[in-house]
Rosetta silent file (secondary structure, phi, psi, omega in degrees, C-alpha in Angstrom):
SEQUENCE: MSMELYEFTSLTEKMQIETARTGIFLAERADAVNHISLYNLGTFYVEIYHSVGLNKVAMVRAFKTTNTLAPYLEQFKDIKGLL
SCORE:     score description
SCORE:     0.000 S_00000001
   1 L     0.000  126.668 -175.947   -8.350   40.975  124.657 S_00000001
   2 L   -90.952  135.324 -173.780   -8.748   37.379  125.523 S_00000001
   3 L  -143.995  142.623  172.036   -5.542   35.717  126.662 S_00000001
   4 L   -90.908  155.206 -179.742   -4.771   32.207  127.878 S_00000001
   5 H   -52.024  -46.934  179.110   -2.538   31.350  130.863 S_00000001
   6 H   -61.800  -33.058  176.430    0.249   30.003  128.723 S_00000001
   7 H   -69.776  -37.627 -176.074    0.290   33.228  126.629 S_00000001
   8 H   -68.398  -40.842 -178.847    0.431   35.299  129.766 S_00000001
   9 H   -67.780  -18.192 -179.991    3.315   33.272  131.252 S_00000001
  10 L   -87.946   -9.130 -179.877    5.315   33.752  128.013 S_00000001
  11 L   -77.609  162.621  172.994    5.299   37.515  128.360 S_00000001
  12 L   -66.469  160.992 -179.103    8.124   39.540  129.970 S_00000001
  13 H   -59.975  -40.841  179.834    7.500   40.472  133.626 S_00000001
  14 H   -62.576  -43.451 -179.346    6.824   44.136  132.601 S_00000001
  15 H   -65.249  -40.801  178.235    4.192   42.999  130.096 S_00000001
  16 H   -56.656  -46.926 -178.583    2.629   40.579  132.685 S_00000001
  17 H   -59.078  -52.705  179.678    2.213   43.526  135.062 S_00000001
  18 H   -56.933  -39.690 -176.988    0.723   45.779  132.459 S_00000001
  19 H   -72.097  -41.802 -177.203   -1.640   43.031  131.235 S_00000001
  20 H   -64.529  -36.288 -179.331   -2.651   42.011  134.787 S_00000001
  21 L   -78.580   -2.274  172.330   -3.603   45.599  135.550 S_00000001
  22 L   -92.843   -5.017 -178.565   -6.017   45.692  132.549 S_00000001
  23 L   -82.984 -164.839  177.131   -7.941   42.810  134.248 S_00000001
  24 E   -93.691  118.628  174.278  -10.503   43.098  137.018 S_00000001
  25 E   -70.232  123.614 -173.917   -8.987   44.047  140.379 S_00000001
  26 E  -102.641  -50.956 -171.433  -10.425   41.588  142.991 S_00000001
  27 E  -165.278  174.117  175.149   -8.596   42.075  146.295 S_00000001
  28 E  -145.675  151.318 -179.757   -5.422   42.848  148.090 S_00000001
  29 E  -151.420  171.049  176.446   -3.578   41.388  151.039 S_00000001
  30 E  -132.236  148.440  168.078   -0.223   41.554  152.743 S_00000001
  31 L  -113.291 -162.518 -173.551    2.364   39.148  153.999 S_00000001
  32 L   -63.928  -31.119 -176.799    5.419   39.763  156.108 S_00000001
  33 L  -129.413   -7.842 -174.089    7.248   41.601  153.274 S_00000001
  34 E  -122.305  156.464  167.541    4.887   42.098  150.303 S_00000001
  35 E  -111.446  127.671 -177.687    1.702   43.951  149.426 S_00000001
  36 E  -116.807  131.622 -179.445   -0.204   41.579  147.035 S_00000001
  37 E  -115.162  141.094 -178.389   -2.799   42.584  144.492 S_00000001
  38 E  -115.670  129.462 -176.851   -5.130   40.062  142.953 S_00000001
  39 E  -130.713  153.000  172.514   -6.599   40.443  139.428 S_00000001
  40 E  -105.081  129.342  179.709   -8.869   38.322  137.225 S_00000001
  41 L  -114.150   34.448 -178.745   -8.032   37.940  133.587 S_00000001
  42 L    89.860  -78.066 -177.255  -11.055   35.867  132.656 S_00000001
  43 L   -92.612  -12.245 -170.729   -9.804   32.259  132.617 S_00000001
  44 L  -153.150  167.130 -178.075   -7.124   32.737  135.249 S_00000001
  45 E  -112.672  153.455  172.702   -5.965   34.964  138.239 S_00000001
  46 E  -130.314  132.665  166.965   -2.770   37.002  138.625 S_00000001
  47 E  -107.856  136.445  172.810   -1.117   38.074  141.787 S_00000001
  48 E  -114.384  114.167  175.813    1.397   40.917  141.793 S_00000001
  49 E   -84.530  113.229  178.653    3.859   40.886  144.818 S_00000001
  50 E  -106.473  110.959  175.310    5.138   44.326  145.496 S_00000001
  51 E   -65.256  120.730 -178.943    8.088   44.226  147.958 S_00000001
  52 L   -70.936  -38.397  177.734    7.510   46.940  150.471 S_00000001
  53 L   -65.165  -37.431 -177.365   11.185   47.102  151.631 S_00000001
  54 L   -91.779  -16.821  177.973   12.555   47.190  148.142 S_00000001
  55 L    60.463   44.504  176.959    9.768   49.241  146.678 S_00000001
  56 E  -157.558  164.526  177.152    9.492   47.160  143.519 S_00000001
  57 E   -69.682  127.785 -176.114    7.662   44.187  142.151 S_00000001
  58 E   -91.971  -34.898 -174.752    9.147   41.032  143.572 S_00000001
  59 E  -166.527  151.240  174.957    7.082   38.527  141.662 S_00000001
  60 E  -123.778  128.349 -175.814    4.169   37.962  139.386 S_00000001
  61 E  -130.372  128.017 -177.775    2.225   34.691  139.771 S_00000001
  62 E  -113.897  142.230 -177.177   -0.519   33.469  137.456 S_00000001
  63 E  -159.647  155.407  176.803   -2.836   30.561  138.352 S_00000001
  64 L  -102.110  -31.243 -167.458   -6.173   28.846  137.543 S_00000001
  65 L   -72.975  135.802  179.669   -6.905   26.961  140.724 S_00000001
  66 H   -74.493  -17.303  179.032   -9.358   28.494  143.100 S_00000001
  67 H   -59.965  -27.289 -173.169   -7.580   26.943  146.134 S_00000001
  68 H   -71.772  -12.647 -176.968   -4.882   29.673  145.681 S_00000001
  69 H   -88.817   -0.511 -176.294   -7.648   32.236  146.605 S_00000001
  70 H   -52.055  -46.272 -178.830   -7.912   31.048  150.132 S_00000001
  71 H   -55.813  -28.969  177.317   -5.825   33.796  151.682 S_00000001
  72 H   -81.825  -25.395  179.906   -8.241   36.379  150.311 S_00000001
  73 H   -71.492  -27.698  177.234  -11.325   34.597  151.471 S_00000001
  74 H   -57.042  -31.217  174.264   -9.947   34.784  155.033 S_00000001
  75 H   -56.322  -24.051 -173.823  -10.703   38.485  154.794 S_00000001
  76 H  -117.053   24.627  178.316  -14.394   37.690  154.555 S_00000001
  77 L   -52.773  -46.587 -174.824  -14.681   35.059  157.343 S_00000001
  78 L  -113.280   82.147 -174.095  -17.323   37.050  159.191 S_00000001
  79 L   -95.436    5.379 -176.413  -19.721   38.546  156.711 S_00000001
  80 H   -60.011  -35.693 -179.789  -22.750   38.570  159.053 S_00000001
  81 H   -70.319  -14.612  177.886  -22.156   42.267  159.684 S_00000001
  82 H   -86.185  -16.105 -174.570  -22.414   42.933  155.994 S_00000001
  83 L   -90.069    0.000    0.000  -25.876   41.350  155.607 S_00000001
């Protein structure tokens, strides 16, 4: 199913989560209070913020800009060992 960003953002949070998880899982990271999963849905990306302390989804964020991927790229700063 092909979906545009505006269609995704018009869904309920529950549907956004379900739809995001049908996309391609790319990476995960953590901040001080959340475990964050990144998915690609073709023309845009979705982050699902899961609050560790509350044990529930705190936020779903969809975006197109690749600048927002920077925190994930930090994980791969030193790839020499992988080559």
